[in-house]
RONUSE-117362 format. One record per residue (C-alpha): y, z, x; residue in three letters. Coordinates in steps of 0.001 Angstrom, whole numbers, plus 524288, in hexadecimal, padded with zeros to 5 digits. Layout:
<sites>
YZXAla
...
</sites>
This chain:
<sites>
C69D79B95D9BFB7Unk
C700E9BD129CC46Unk
C70EA9CB929D1AEUnk
C7EAC9CB489CDF7Unk
C7DB09C8099BF77Unk
C71C49D2749BF2FUnk
C7A989DC719C54AUnk
C84479D9D39BB6AUnk
C7CCE9DAEA9AFDDUnk
C78799E9019B5A5Unk
C85D69EE149B72CUnk
C88D39EA549A8E4Unk
C7C489F1059A482Unk
C80F39FC8A9AD20Unk
C8EA29FC789A62CUnk
C873B9FB8C99810Unk
C804FA07E599BF0Unk
C8B7BA0E4B99F7AUnk
C92D6A0A81991BAUnk
C8629A0DBC98A68Unk
C85A6A1A8A9918DUnk
C933FA1D4F98E98Unk
C9263A19A897FD0Unk
C8601A1FB497D4FUnk
C88F3A2D38983C4Unk
C972BA2C7E97BD7Unk
C8F37A2B6596EB7Unk
C8633A35DC97237Unk
C91D0A3EC897638Unk
C9833A3D08968FAUnk
C8BD1A4046962FAUnk
C8A94A4D1796B20Unk
C9895A4FFA966D5Unk
C9318A4F9D957C0Unk
C8721A566095A3DUnk
C850DA61919517AUnk
C7E09A6B2995B53Unk
C7B62A6D50968DFUnk
C6E39A6921968C5Unk
C71C3A5C76962EBUnk
C7DD4A5C4696E3AUnk
C7354A5DBF977DFUnk
C6984A529F97416Unk
C7554A49E1973D0Unk
C799CA4E98981B2Unk
C6BB2A4A2F985C0Unk
C6D13A3DB997F5DUnk
C7A55A3B5298821Unk
C72AFA3FF7994DAUnk
C682DA36529938FUnk
C731CA2B4E99053Unk
C799DA310999D0EUnk
C6D92A2EC09A524Unk
C706EA1FFF9A3C5Unk
C7D4BA215E9ABD6Unk
C787EA22ED9BA4AUnk
C6FBBA165A9B842Unk
C7D66A101E9B268Unk
C857CA144F9BCF5Unk
C7B94A0F839C7B8Unk
C78F4A02CA9C19BUnk
C88D8A00429C008Unk
C8A5AA05459CDA4Unk
C7F179FBC99D366Unk
C829F9EF9F9CB83Unk
C91909F1899CDA5Unk
C8E169F2F69DCE0Unk
C86529E5E19DA7DUnk
C90999DE949D3B6Unk
C9B4B9E1CD9DEA0Unk
C90289DD019E7C5Unk
C8CA59D1009E004Unk
C9C1C9CDB69DE71Unk
C9F5D9D07B9EC08Unk
CA9079DB019EA00Unk
CABCC9E7C19EE55Unk
CB0769F4BE9E7BFUnk
CBE9B9F3679EBA6Unk
CBF4F9E53B9E9A5Unk
CC5B79E6609DD2CUnk
CCC929F0A69D726Unk
CC7BD9EF1C9CA10Unk
CB9809F0AE9D056Unk
CBD719FD159D856Unk
CC338A02D49CBBBUnk
CB73EA00039C4B9Unk
CAE84A070E9CDBCUnk
CB734A12F09CDC8Unk
CB681A13139BE1EUnk
CA6CCA11439C002Unk
CA81FA1C3B9C8EAUnk
CAFBDA25A19C064Unk
CA6F6A22C49B5E2Unk
C9AB4A25599BC94Unk
C9FCAA32759C17DUnk
CA48FA35A39B3C3Unk
C988FA32D29AF05Unk
C91CCA3B289B86BUnk
C99C3A46609B57CUnk
C9780A43AC9A702Unk
C8883A46129A82DUnk
C8B7DA529B9B07FUnk
C940AA57F79A493Unk
C8AFCA521299ACFUnk
C7F3EA5ABE9A0E3Unk
C88E4A65739A08EUnk
C8C59A653F99278Unk
C7DA0A61DF98F4DUnk
C7890A6D5899596Unk
C833EA760F98E9EUnk
C801EA701D981E1Unk
C71BFA7435983C8Unk
C7495A829898993Unk
C7E3AA82B597C60Unk
C733EA7F2D9745EUnk
C69CBA89DB97965Unk
C73BEA93C7978F8Unk
C769BA9549986D3Unk
C8434A8F4C98A04Unk
C8E3CA96F298E9EUnk
C99C1A9B5398614Unk
CA2F8A90C698ADDUnk
C9998A86A498792Unk
C9FF4A80A797C4BUnk
CAC22A7E2698274Unk
CA5A0A77ED98F52Unk
C9E1AA6EF698541Unk
CAA63A6A4597FECUnk
CAFCAA67DC98DADUnk
CA3C1A6185990ACUnk
CA4DDA596598494Unk
CB282A54F498792Unk
CAF20A505899539Unk
CA516A488798FFCUnk
CAE03A42919857DUnk
CB6A9A3F2299162Unk
CABDEA39E5999B4Unk
CA97CA2F4998D71Unk
CB79FA2B9798D42Unk
CB8A1A29C599BA7Unk
CAC5AA225899F59Unk
CB0ADA195D99366Unk
CBC88A15FA99952Unk
CB6A4A13BB9A688Unk
CADE4A0AC89A238Unk
CB7E2A02C499B56Unk
CC056A029F9A828Unk
CB44A9FE7D9AF90Unk
CB1539F3549A56AUnk
CC0279F0089A4ADUnk
CC0509EEB19B3ABUnk
CB4169E6D39B49BUnk
CBAA99DD319AA36Unk
CC75D9DD3E9B2B4Unk
CBEF49DAE09BF3AUnk
CB7349D0BC9B891Unk
CC2979C8289B47AUnk
CC83E9C7859C1EDUnk
CD1459D3FB9C21DUnk
CD4599D8389CF6BUnk
</sites>
């Protein structure tokens, strides 16, 4: 199998990882919101963190194979508008993921402090704010992934 096809297979695997991470984290987030106590919430946040550890690998895989695809096809970043937009949306999704990880860590630490009875007085309000932000992350990244796929299909079908 030529390198171009192998590279494309790994690009698809990277995209599959992104979709899997997003769906799995969404499912665990729903369970977190239904959790009966702080210890259960803390445990579920630990699961979410474990799922999220795959994200840097997926970003790196997508970045390297995306560059490889461009190289094998002989195209540059600014040769096609759809490709430029796709890269921009990918960068936004990656940055959003980093911010999600930071907020998730802060939320997990606050939940643990609450469980130990050490949290500040405004902890409940802060957690509600973090919860809203996390929900927004799932919506935004799902939309970004759909845009990326749509642009890929558009480009593949000959769109300029």
